N, C-alpha and C positions, 0 to 999 in steps of 0.2 A: 472759723472752726478752731477750737482749742483741743489739743491733745491732753488727755488726763492720764497721769501716771500715778497709780495707787501704790504707795510705799509704806513701809513700817519703819518709823524713825528709831524705834527701840528694839530692833530685832536682835535676838541673841545668836542668830546664825550668821557666820561670816560669809557663807555662800550666798545667802539672800542679800546681804549688804553689798557684796561685790557685784551681783547682778543688777541691783538698783543703781549703783554708781555707774555701771557700764551704760545702762539705758539713758540716764540723765546726761552723762558726759557726751554721748553720741548725739542726743537731741540738741544739746547746746552747741556742739561743733557744727551741726547742720543749720543752726539758727532757727529751729522749729519752735513756734509758739506753743508752750505746754504749761500745765499746772501740776504741781506735786500735791497729791492728796494723801494725808497721813491716816492710815487705818489703825495705828497703835493708840493714838490719842483722841480719835474722833469716831465714836460708835456709828454715827450716821454714814460716814465714808465707808467704814467696814461693812455695814449691812448693804449699802448700795452696791459695792463691789461684788459681794457674795451673791446678791440677787441677780446681777446683770451679766455675770460670766455664764456663757451657755453651758447647759448640763454636760454636753459631750466634751467640754474642755476642762471640766472639774476633775480633780484627782479622785482616787478610790474613796477617800474619806469624805469627799464632798466639799471640802473647804479649800478654795484656791489660795495659793500663796502669792505674796507680792514678788516682783512687780507685775501688775496687770495694766494693760494699756487700752485706752478707749479714745475714739474720736467723737467728742461730745457724748452721745448716748450709744454709739455704735462700737461694739467690741472689736478690737484689733487683734489682741492676742496676749500671750504671756512672754516671759523672757526667751523661752526656746524658739517660739515662732518669730520673735523680734530678731534673735541671733541669726536664724535662717535667712530672714529678709536682708539682714546686714551682709551676710556672706554672698547673697545673690544680687547685691546692689539694687534691691527693690524696696528700700525702706519707705520711700514716699508712697508707693502703691500699698504697702502694708498698712501705713497710717491713713490711707484714704485721702492723700493730699496730692495736688498736681506737682509735677517736678518743677524745680525752680528754673527760671530763664537761664540759658547758657549751659545747662546740664546736657549730658548725652541723651537722656530720655526725652528731654524737652526738644532737643534738636530733631530727634527721630519723629516726634509727634508733629512738629512743624513741617517736616519733609513730607510726611504722609498727607497732611492737610493740603500742602501745595500740589501734590500729585493728584489728589481728588479734585481740586479746583481746576487743574489743567485738563483733566478728563471731561469735566462738565463743560468747560469752555470749548473743547474740541467737538463734543456732541452738539453744542449749540451752533457752532460754525458749520458742521455737516448738515444740520437741519436747514440753516439759512441757504446753503448751496442747493439743497434739494428743492426748497421753495422757489428759488430763483429759476432753476431749471424747469420746474413745472409751469411757472408763469411764462417763460420764454416759449415753451411748447404749445401754449394756448394761443 
């Protein structure tokens, strides 16, 4: 799965440039595999981005501004939703990626899985005991 970040290489807006730099720097820090797709120099990228941002996420004028983030074809969000995910320590979930091994979220996931396995094993043991008791009763 490749994360696609739609950017504008020649944006006149310093706010947009800072947001783009923030997203890219954070993804690099997390060592997330991503691709930068320029909408300023590539009409295909611009049209794809505009067509694939959900209607409810588009601004009033209907033209979404970069950065826009996708996981392959699946829309993740814009800078504001990325920023919120960053603040909530939920960037991997925002991107639709599993948490990396050794992370807190990964440890919690493993713990839940171990608990579920223990419950299943307990149930199987109880069933075995019941079967043994039934056999002894006969």
